[in-house]
C-alpha positions in Angstrom: -47.3 -3.6 18.1 -45.5 -0.6 16.5 -42.9 1.6 18.2 -45.2 4.6 19.1 -47.7 2.2 20.7 -45.1 0.2 22.6 -43.2 3.1 24.0 -45.5 4.3 26.8 -46.5 0.8 27.8 -42.8 -0.2 28.0 -42.0 2.8 30.2 -44.9 1.9 32.6 -44.2 -1.8 32.7 -40.5 -1.3 33.2 -41.2 0.4 36.6 -42.6 -2.8 38.0 -40.3 -5.2 36.0 -43.3 -6.7 34.1 -41.9 -8.4 31.0 -43.2 -7.3 27.7 -42.4 -8.8 24.3 -43.1 -6.8 21.1 -43.4 -8.5 17.7 -43.3 -5.3 15.7 -41.4 -2.4 17.5 -38.1 -1.8 15.6 -37.0 1.6 17.0 -33.4 1.5 18.2 -34.4 3.3 21.5 -35.7 0.1 22.9 -32.2 -1.3 23.1 -31.6 1.1 26.0 -31.7 -1.3 28.9 -31.7 1.4 31.5 -34.8 3.0 30.1 -36.5 -0.2 29.1 -35.2 -3.0 31.4 -38.2 -5.3 30.9 -38.8 -4.7 27.2 -38.0 -7.6 24.8 -38.8 -8.1 21.1 -38.7 -10.7 18.5 -38.0 -8.4 15.6 -34.5 -6.9 15.0 -33.8 -3.2 15.8 -33.6 -0.8 12.9 -30.0 -0.3 13.9 -29.2 -3.5 11.9 -31.0 -2.1 8.8 -28.1 -0.1 7.3 -25.6 -3.0 7.7 -28.1 -5.5 6.3 -29.0 -3.4 3.3 -25.3 -2.7 2.6 -24.4 -6.4 2.6 -27.1 -7.2 0.0 -26.0 -4.2 -2.1 -22.4 -5.5 -1.9 -23.6 -9.0 -3.0 -25.0 -7.6 -6.2 -22.1 -5.2 -6.7 -24.4 -2.2 -6.6 -22.1 0.6 -5.6 -24.1 3.6 -6.9 -27.5 3.8 -5.2 -30.1 6.3 -4.2 -31.8 6.5 -0.8 -35.5 7.5 0.0 -37.1 7.6 3.4 -40.4 8.7 4.9 -40.5 11.6 7.3 -40.5 9.4 10.4 -38.1 11.5 12.5 -35.2 9.0 12.1 -34.3 9.5 8.4 -31.2 11.6 9.2 -29.8 8.8 11.4 -30.6 6.2 8.7 -29.0 8.4 6.0 -25.8 8.9 8.0 -25.5 5.2 9.0 -26.4 3.9 5.6 -23.8 6.0 3.8 -21.2 4.9 6.4 -22.0 1.2 5.8 -22.1 1.6 2.0 -18.8 3.5 2.1 -17.1 0.6 3.9 -17.8 -1.5 0.8 -16.6 1.1 -1.7 -20.0 2.3 -2.6 -21.6 5.8 -2.7 -25.0 7.3 -2.3 -26.0 9.3 -5.4 -28.8 11.1 -3.6 -30.8 10.9 -0.3 -34.3 12.4 -0.2 -37.0 12.4 2.4 -40.7 12.1 1.4 -43.3 14.0 3.3 -46.2 13.6 0.9 -46.5 17.2 -0.3 -46.8 17.9 -4.0 -43.6 20.0 -4.2 -41.6 17.5 -2.2 -42.7 14.5 -4.2 -41.9 16.4 -7.4 -38.4 17.2 -6.2 -37.8 13.6 -5.2 -39.0 12.4 -8.6 -36.7 14.8 -10.4 -33.7 13.6 -8.3 -34.5 10.0 -9.3 -34.9 11.0 -13.0 -31.6 12.9 -13.2 -29.5 10.4 -11.2 -27.6 7.7 -13.0 -28.2 5.3 -10.1 -30.3 2.3 -11.2 -31.0 1.0 -7.7 -33.0 3.0 -5.1 -33.2 2.0 -1.5 -36.7 2.8 -0.2 -37.2 3.0 3.6 -40.6 4.6 3.2 -44.3 3.9 3.9 -46.4 2.4 1.2 -48.7 5.5 1.1 -45.7 7.7 0.2 -44.5 5.3 -2.4 -48.0 5.2 -4.1 -47.8 9.0 -4.5 -44.2 8.9 -5.8 -45.1 6.1 -8.3 -47.7 8.4 -9.9 -45.1 11.2 -10.2 -42.5 8.9 -11.7 -45.0 7.6 -14.2 -45.7 11.1 -15.4 -42.0 11.6 -16.0 -41.7 8.1 -17.7 -39.2 6.9 -15.2 -39.6 3.1 -15.0 -36.2 1.5 -15.4 -35.2 1.5 -11.7 -34.7 -1.4 -9.3 -36.3 -0.7 -5.9 -34.9 -2.2 -2.7 -37.6 -2.0 -0.1 -36.8 -2.0 3.6 -38.8 -3.6 6.5 -40.9 -0.4 6.8 -42.7 -1.0 3.5 -45.9 -2.9 3.7 -45.7 -5.4 0.8 -49.4 -5.8 0.1 -50.5 -5.7 -3.6 -54.1 -5.1 -2.6 -53.4 -1.7 -1.2 -50.8 -0.6 -3.9 -52.0 1.1 -7.0 -51.4 0.0 -10.5 -48.5 2.4 -11.0 -46.8 1.3 -7.8 -47.1 -2.4 -8.7 -45.7 -1.9 -12.2 -42.9 0.2 -10.8 -41.9 -2.6 -8.3 -41.5 -5.2 -11.1 -38.1 -6.8 -10.8 -37.4 -5.3 -7.4 -36.3 -6.7 -4.0 -37.8 -6.4 -0.5 -36.1 -6.9 2.8 -38.5 -8.3 5.4 -38.6 -9.9 8.8 -37.4 -13.4 8.9 -40.2 -15.9 9.1 -40.5 -19.6 9.6 -43.0 -22.4 10.0 -45.6 -22.2 12.8 -46.0 -25.9 13.7 -49.7 -27.1 13.9 -51.2 -23.8 12.8 -53.0 -25.0 9.7 -54.3 -28.1 11.5 -55.4 -26.0 14.4 -57.3 -23.6 12.2 -58.9 -26.4 10.1 -60.2 -28.1 13.3 -61.3 -24.9 14.9 -65.1 -24.8 15.8 -67.3 -22.5 17.9 -68.6 -25.4 19.9 -65.2 -26.1 21.2 -64.8 -22.5 22.5 -68.4 -21.5 23.1 -67.6 -18.4 25.1 -64.7 -17.1 23.0 -65.7 -13.9 21.1 -62.6 -14.1 18.8 -63.6 -17.6 17.6 -67.0 -16.4 16.6 -65.6 -13.4 14.8 -63.1 -15.6 13.0 -65.9 -18.0 12.0 -68.2 -15.4 10.6 -65.4 -13.7 8.7 -64.4 -16.9 6.9 -67.8 -18.4 6.3 -69.7 -15.1 5.5 -72.3 -15.6 8.1 -73.2 -13.6 11.2 -73.8 -14.5 14.8 -76.8 -13.1 16.5 -75.8 -10.1 18.5 -72.4 -9.9 16.8 -72.0 -6.9 14.4 -70.2 -7.8 11.2 -66.9 -5.9 10.4 -64.6 -5.5 7.5 -66.0 -6.7 4.1 -69.1 -8.1 5.7 -70.2 -4.8 7.1 -73.2 -3.2 5.4 -74.7 -6.3 3.8 -77.2 -8.9 5.0 -75.6 -12.3 5.8 -77.2 -15.5 6.9 -77.0 -16.5 10.5 -74.2 -18.8 11.7 -75.4 -22.1 13.0 -72.1 -23.6 14.0 -72.8 -26.6 11.7 -71.0 -25.1 8.7 -68.0 -27.0 7.3 -64.6 -25.2 7.3 -62.7 -26.1 4.1 -59.2 -25.4 2.7 -60.8 -22.8 0.4 -61.9 -20.8 3.4 -58.4 -21.0 4.9 -56.8 -19.7 1.6 -58.1 -16.3 2.4 -55.7 -16.2 5.4 -52.6 -16.5 3.1 -50.9 -19.0 5.4 -47.9 -19.1 3.0 -46.8 -15.7 4.3 -46.5 -15.8 8.1 -44.0 -13.0 8.6 -46.0 -11.2 11.3 -47.5 -14.4 12.6 -44.1 -15.9 13.1 -42.9 -13.0 15.3 -46.0 -13.5 17.4 -45.4 -17.2 17.6 -41.8 -16.7 18.8 -42.9 -14.2 21.4 -45.6 -16.6 22.7 -43.2 -19.5 22.6 -40.6 -17.6 24.6 -43.1 -16.8 27.3 -44.2 -20.4 27.4 -40.6 -21.7 27.7 -39.8 -19.2 30.4 -42.9 -20.1 32.4 -42.1 -23.8 32.0 -38.6 -23.2 33.4 -40.1 -21.3 36.2 -42.5 -24.1 37.0 -39.9 -26.7 36.8 -38.1 -24.9 39.6 -34.6 -25.5 38.0 -31.8 -23.9 40.1 -30.2 -21.0 38.3 -26.7 -19.7 39.1 -27.6 -16.3 37.8 -30.6 -15.7 40.1 -30.5 -12.5 42.0 -29.0 -12.7 45.5 -31.5 -14.0 48.0 -34.0 -14.9 45.3 -36.0 -18.1 45.6 -37.6 -20.2 42.9 -41.2 -19.3 42.6 -44.2 -21.6 43.0 -47.1 -21.7 40.6 -49.3 -19.7 42.9 -47.0 -16.9 43.9 -45.2 -16.0 40.7 -43.6 -12.5 40.6 -43.1 -10.5 37.4 -39.4 -10.1 38.0 -39.1 -13.9 38.3 -40.8 -14.4 34.9 -38.5 -11.6 33.4 -35.4 -13.4 34.8 -36.3 -16.7 33.1 -37.5 -14.9 30.0 -34.2 -13.2 29.5 -32.4 -16.5 29.6 -34.7 -18.6 27.4 -32.9 -20.7 24.8 -34.8 -23.1 22.5 -34.7 -24.5 19.0 -37.5 -23.5 16.7 -39.3 -25.8 14.2 -36.9 -24.6 11.5 -33.9 -25.7 13.7 -33.0 -22.1 14.5 -31.6 -21.1 17.9 -33.9 -18.6 19.6 -32.6 -16.5 22.5 -32.5 -12.9 23.6 -29.3 -10.8 23.3 -28.1 -8.3 25.8 -30.1 -5.7 23.9 -33.3 -7.6 24.6 -33.9 -8.9 21.0 -33.4 -12.1 19.2 -30.4 -12.2 16.8 -31.2 -10.2 13.7 -32.4 -12.1 10.7 -34.1 -11.0 7.5 -35.7 -12.5 4.4 -35.1 -11.2 0.9 -38.1 -11.4 -1.5 -38.1 -10.9 -5.2 -41.1 -9.0 -6.7 -42.3 -9.6 -10.2 -45.3 -9.2 -12.4 -46.3 -12.3 -14.3 -47.4 -12.6 -17.9 -51.0 -12.4 -16.9 -50.3 -9.2 -14.8 -50.4 -11.1 -11.6 -48.4 -10.1 -8.5 -45.7 -12.7 -7.7 -43.3 -12.8 -4.7 -40.6 -15.4 -4.2 -38.2 -15.7 -1.2 -34.7 -15.7 -2.8 -32.5 -15.4 0.2 -32.0 -14.7 3.9 -29.6 -12.7 6.0 -28.9 -14.2 9.5 -26.5 -12.4 11.8 -26.3 -15.6 14.0 -24.0 -17.2 11.4 -20.2 -16.7 11.2 -18.8 -13.6 9.8 -18.9 -13.6 6.0 -21.6 -16.4 5.8 -24.5 -14.3 7.0 -26.0 -13.9 3.6 -27.4 -16.8 1.6 -28.8 -15.9 -1.8 -30.4 -17.8 -4.7 -29.8 -15.3 -7.5 -31.2 -17.7 -10.2 -34.7 -17.4 -8.6 -34.8 -13.6 -9.1 -36.8 -12.4 -12.1 -35.4 -9.0 -13.1 -37.5 -6.5 -15.0 -35.3 -6.8 -18.1 -36.1 -10.5 -18.3 -32.5 -11.8 -18.4 -30.8 -13.7 -15.7 -27.9 -11.2 -15.6 -27.8 -8.9 -12.6 -28.4 -5.3 -13.6 -25.6 -2.8 -13.1 -25.8 0.2 -10.8 -22.4 1.8 -10.8 -21.1 5.4 -11.3 -18.1 4.1 -13.2 -17.4 0.7 -14.8 -14.8 -1.4 -13.2 -11.3 -0.7 -14.3 -9.9 -3.5 -16.5 -6.7 -5.3 -15.8 -3.6 -3.1 -16.4 -5.3 0.0 -15.2 -5.9 1.7 -11.9 -8.7 3.9 -10.4 -8.1 7.6 -10.2 -10.7 9.8 -8.4 -12.3 12.6 -10.3 -12.2 15.9 -8.5 -15.6 17.0 -7.2 -17.2 13.6 -7.5 -17.8 10.8 -5.0 -15.1 8.2 -4.5 -16.9 5.5 -6.6 -17.0 7.9 -9.6 -13.5 7.5 -11.1 -11.6 7.2 -14.3 -9.2 4.3 -15.3 -5.6 5.2 -15.9 -3.0 2.9 -17.4 -0.4 1.6 -15.0 2.9 3.4 -15.2 6.0 1.8 -16.8 7.1 -1.3 -15.0 3.8 -1.9 -13.0 0.8 -4.1 -13.4 -2.7 -4.8 -11.9 -3.9 -8.4 -11.8 -7.3 -7.7 -10.3 -10.2 -5.7 -11.6 -11.0 -2.3 -10.2 -7.6 -1.9 -8.5 -6.8 1.2 -6.5 -3.1 1.0 -7.3 -0.6 -0.7 -9.5 2.0 -3.3 -8.4 5.6 -2.8 -9.4 7.2 -5.8 -11.0 10.4 -7.3 -9.5 13.7 -6.2 -11.0 14.1 -9.4 -13.1 10.5 -9.2 -14.4 8.5 -6.8 -16.7 4.8 -6.4 -17.5 3.4 -8.0 -20.5 1.6 -6.0 -23.2 -1.7 -6.1 -21.3 0.0 -5.0 -18.1 -1.8 -7.7 -16.1 1.1 -10.0 -15.4 4.8 -9.8 -14.7 6.9 -12.0 -17.0 10.6 -12.7 -16.9 12.7 -10.2 -18.7 14.3 -11.2 -22.0 18.0 -11.8 -21.7 19.7 -9.4 -24.1 23.2 -8.5 -25.2 25.0 -7.0 -28.2 25.0 -10.0 -30.5 26.5 -10.7 -33.9 23.1 -11.8 -35.0 21.4 -8.4 -34.8 21.8 -5.6 -37.2 23.7 -3.3 -34.9 26.2 -6.0 -33.9 26.7 -7.0 -37.5 27.3 -3.4 -38.6 29.8 -2.8 -35.9 31.6 -6.1 -36.6 31.7 -5.2 -40.3 33.2 -1.8 -39.6 35.7 -3.3 -37.1 36.8 -5.8 -39.7 37.0 -3.2 -42.5 39.1 -0.8 -40.4 41.4 -3.7 -39.2 42.0 -4.8 -42.8 42.5 -1.1 -43.9 45.1 -0.6 -41.2 46.9 -3.8 -42.3 46.8 -2.6 -45.9 48.3 0.7 -45.0 51.0 -1.1 -43.0 51.7 -3.2 -46.0 52.0 -0.1 -48.2 54.4 1.5 -45.8 56.5 -1.6 -45.5 56.6 -2.0 -49.3 57.6 1.6 -49.7 59.8 1.7 -46.7 62.7 3.2 -48.7 60.8 6.2 -49.8 61.4 9.6 -48.2 57.8 10.1 -47.0 57.8 6.8 -45.2 61.3 7.3 -43.6 60.3 10.8 -42.5 59.6 11.2 -38.8 60.9 7.8 -37.8 59.2 5.1 -39.9 59.5 2.5 -37.1 57.1 4.6 -35.0 54.7 4.7 -38.0 54.9 0.9 -38.1 54.2 0.7 -34.4 51.3 3.1 -34.6 49.7 1.2 -37.5 50.1 -2.1 -35.5 48.5 -0.4 -32.5 45.7 0.9 -34.5 45.1 -2.6 -36.0 44.9 -4.0 -32.4 42.6 -1.2 -31.5 40.2 -2.2 -34.3 40.3 -5.8 -32.9 39.2 -4.6 -29.4 35.5 -4.3 -30.4 35.3 -8.0 -30.9 35.7 -8.4 -27.1 32.6 -6.1 -26.7 30.3 -8.0 -29.1 28.8 -11.3 -27.9 27.8 -12.7 -24.6 30.0 -11.3 -21.8 32.2 -13.7 -20.0 34.6 -13.0 -17.1 37.7 -13.1 -19.3 36.5 -10.7 -21.9 35.0 -8.4 -19.2 38.4 -8.3 -17.4 40.5 -7.6 -20.5 38.4 -5.5 -22.9 38.5 -2.2 -21.0 42.1 -2.5 -20.0 43.3 -3.7 -23.4 41.8 -0.9 -25.4 43.0 1.6 -22.8 46.6 0.3 -23.0 46.6 0.0 -26.8 45.2 3.5 -27.2 47.8 4.8 -24.8 50.5 3.3 -27.0 48.8 5.0 -30.0 48.7 8.4 -28.4 52.2 8.0 -26.9 53.5 7.1 -30.4 51.8 10.2 -31.8 53.3 12.4 -29.1 56.7 10.9 -29.7 56.4 11.6 -33.5 55.4 15.2 -32.6 58.4 15.7 -30.3 60.7 14.2 -32.9 59.6 16.9 -35.3 60.2 19.7 -32.8 63.4 18.3 -31.5 64.8 17.7 -35.0 64.1 21.3 -35.9 65.5 22.7 -32.7 68.5 20.4 -32.7 69.8 22.0 -35.9 70.7 25.1 -34.0 74.2 25.2 -32.5 73.0 26.2 -29.0 70.1 23.6 -28.9 70.0 21.4 -25.9 68.0 18.8 -27.8 70.9 17.8 -30.0 71.8 14.9 -27.8 68.1 13.7 -27.7 67.5 14.0 -31.5 68.2 10.3 -32.0 66.2 7.2 -31.1 66.4 7.7 -27.3 63.8 10.4 -27.0 60.9 8.7 -28.8 61.6 5.4 -27.0 61.6 7.1 -23.6 58.4 8.9 -24.4 56.7 5.8 -25.7 57.8 3.4 -22.9 57.4 6.0 -20.1 53.9 7.1 -20.9 52.7 3.6 -21.8 54.1 2.1 -18.6 52.0 4.4 -16.4 48.8 3.2 -18.1 49.9 -0.5 -17.9 50.5 -0.2 -14.2 47.1 1.5 -13.7 45.3 -1.1 -15.6 47.1 -4.0 -13.9 45.9 -2.6 -10.5 42.4 -2.3 -11.9 42.2 -5.8 -13.4 43.8 -7.6 -10.4 42.2 -5.6 -7.6 38.7 -4.8 -8.9 38.2 -6.8 -12.2 35.1 -6.0 -14.2 32.7 -9.0 -14.2 29.5 -9.9 -16.1 26.4 -8.4 -14.6 22.7 -7.7 -15.5 21.5 -4.2 -16.1 19.0 -2.7 -13.7 17.3 -0.3 -16.1 13.6 -0.4 -16.4 12.5 -2.2 -19.5 11.3 -5.5 -20.9 14.8 -6.7 -21.4 17.6 -7.4 -19.0 21.0 -6.7 -20.7 24.1 -8.6 -19.9 26.9 -6.1 -19.4 30.4 -5.9 -18.0 30.5 -4.0 -14.8 33.2 -1.4 -14.4 34.5 -3.2 -11.3 35.8 0.2 -10.2 34.4 3.3 -11.8 37.3 5.3 -10.3 39.9 3.2 -12.2 37.7 3.3 -15.4 37.6 7.1 -15.4 41.2 7.3 -14.3 42.2 5.3 -17.3 40.1 7.6 -19.6 41.5 10.7 -17.8 45.1 9.6 -18.3 44.4 8.9 -22.0 42.8 12.3 -22.4 45.7 13.9 -20.7 48.2 12.4 -23.2 45.9 13.4 -26.1 45.8 17.0 -24.8 49.6 17.1 -24.4 50.1 15.7 -27.9 47.5 18.2 -29.3 49.3 21.2 -27.6 52.7 20.2 -28.8 51.6 19.4 -32.3 49.7 22.7 -32.4 52.8 24.7 -31.4 54.8 22.8 -34.1 52.4 23.2 -36.9 54.2 26.2 -38.5 57.7 24.7 -38.6 59.3 25.3 -42.1 58.9 21.8 -43.6 57.0 21.2 -46.8 55.5 18.0 -45.4 55.1 19.0 -41.8 53.6 16.0 -40.0 52.7 18.2 -37.0 49.7 19.6 -38.9 48.2 16.2 -39.4 49.0 15.2 -35.8 47.2 18.3 -34.6 44.1 17.4 -36.7 44.2 13.8 -35.6 44.4 14.7 -31.9 41.6 17.2 -32.3 39.4 14.5 -33.8 40.5 12.0 -31.1 39.7 14.5 -28.3 36.3 15.4 -29.7 35.3 11.8 -29.9 36.2 10.9 -26.4 34.9 14.1 -24.9 31.5 13.4 -26.5 31.8 9.8 -25.4 31.4 10.6 -21.7 27.8 12.2 -21.8 26.7 9.6 -24.5 28.0 6.8 -22.3 26.2 8.1 -19.2 22.9 8.7 -20.9 22.8 5.3 -22.8 21.1 2.3 -21.3 21.5 -1.4 -21.8 23.5 -2.7 -24.7 23.6 0.8 -26.1 26.4 1.6 -23.7 28.4 -1.1 -25.3 27.6 0.2 -28.8 28.6 3.8 -27.8 32.0 2.6 -26.5 32.6 0.5 -29.7 31.7 3.5 -31.8 34.1 5.7 -29.8 36.9 3.2 -30.3 36.3 2.9 -34.1 35.8 6.7 -34.6 38.9 7.7 -32.7 41.0 5.0 -34.3 39.7 5.9 -37.7 40.4 9.5 -37.0 44.0 8.8 -36.2 44.5 6.5 -39.1 42.8 8.9 -41.6 44.5 12.1 -40.5 48.0 10.6 -40.2 48.2 8.1 -43.0 45.7 8.8 -45.7 47.6 11.9 -46.9 50.9 9.9 -47.1 49.1 7.0 -48.9 47.7 9.5 -51.4 51.2 10.7 -52.2 52.7 7.2 -52.3 50.1 5.7 -54.5 48.7 8.6 -56.6 51.5 11.2 -56.7 54.8 9.3 -56.5 56.6 12.3 -58.1 56.2 14.1 -54.8 57.7 11.3 -52.8 61.3 12.6 -53.2 63.9 13.9 -50.9 63.8 17.3 -52.6 60.1 17.6 -52.1 60.5 16.7 -48.4 63.1 19.4 -48.0 61.1 22.0 -49.9 63.4 22.3 -53.0 61.5 22.9 -56.3 62.8 22.4 -59.8 61.2 24.1 -62.7 61.7 23.0 -66.3 61.0 25.3 -69.2 
């Protein structure tokens, strides 16, 4: 029945094509059809064992297990294949040990089990080795393990010690698939020696069950060594006698039944003389009296019948019936009785993914709860995190890292994070992408209100200064340096302070198209006016000399030409920009939970060209004012123009890096701040000193003071 017993017989019978069906040989070597062409079996090859065990481990999500095996010569192959199958499902083997029965070896195996964090141990070992190991584990007080026994283990409580039985409480066993053997119980209950008077096995069966002995037949087993009454053949066989046979567990019997049934079906097909398309060339159908072994083998390989359990039975190309296993739960009852319950089956004849059928509720775990025990190296990573391998440890030992900015995981134990679309952003738990919040610089928020308040304040302040200048238009300090240019400059500054209102609020195409160009043109007028005022100071001083060429330009023509000429260049540039590549509303693409409505530049080249031209005018005005700062006037406006242009230039030079580094609506706030700061700098440096004299020191607002003449009274 076993592989060592079947091997020499199979090699001999294969020479003569004599069919042989084994009901217990599982060694993978018998699948070699060249070596064993006439060998068949009704048990699956051990080659299916790693895959079968891996499927069951995957069902319970046991990804961190240990492996034990007896020294049978095939443990290395099993270890390699088992780790490969478990690895396909994302699992790992904590340890793999071979048991040979020696004291030192068993001690090392017990220590490996004790130190490992794996709660599930796959045991492909003989029961005799397990009995020795159970005693060693009891000495180390290692009891909280779940054992998963393979088909090699003989699950018989009568031959297991107390330590082994207690250790197996709450464990599982993988066994050969069994089914009903029709008519077996009835056949046994009606069996009688008189029916088979010459059958030695019937007499042996009778004396074993009834406790009697036949004359001339030596008792065996439990009856040996004691005096038993003689069997008469008149004894009555009851159900109590049959209970000793344990007819509820027909695992081995069922394999024998299938083998016998297959032979019977093959012989019936042979006797029926049915034509077969796949008969060897020149072969003839055999008669009952001249049957040849190869003819029986031919029909045997092609048998196909339905069992009592409505299962298809046939032999595969490897000479075995399709692999099928039963899963049994082992438990110790309250009265310390051994209990086994079939809780599932694994049938490779079924479609892929439906091979395993399990009744988990029927399993009685050692902990007593219906919850499946865990056996993992690392807990599953929650939503919003991803797995990260730990260096030096197996792949199923990992740590959970939060997903990076802008990414989520919506499944447990994810290997990687998913990046959200551009218009979405992760929620706080990072397990779902939600639409981004539409954001813009609004009047309702603190920053928008503060900027709007400053804008209004500076606008009213510029109008106030303009009113002061108009009210005191006849005074020397107002009339100095062309008071009309001062009025124009104040009006331009007032318009500059109104520009931020086009930046605050929800962007629309009209405001987007006008706001950049409008503040660029208005600021150009401001700077051009300042440059004109500076040149008036220089030309007025130089024109007083007889040989000065500026005498003809000292009037109103020079400032008008400067103002109109320089402003017209910016106007033309902005017109090309707005008409050809107008800025339009757009959504920001920066990473963040909000999508900001902004005005695109339309053309970045024109935007920076506008700023560059404005900077150029400011630089020219700064240089000219700096050169004229020491002209001999008591109230030399060039000094204040120099300071104002210095402030103006510093603001816009710092604006460029601030604008490039800002994101979202902060870019709008930075630009508004630059407009307010530069406008306030111009207004403060140029007009606050004059307002101070006009309002607080009117005695200095005289022609003599402007000319530098001083009168002293004693």
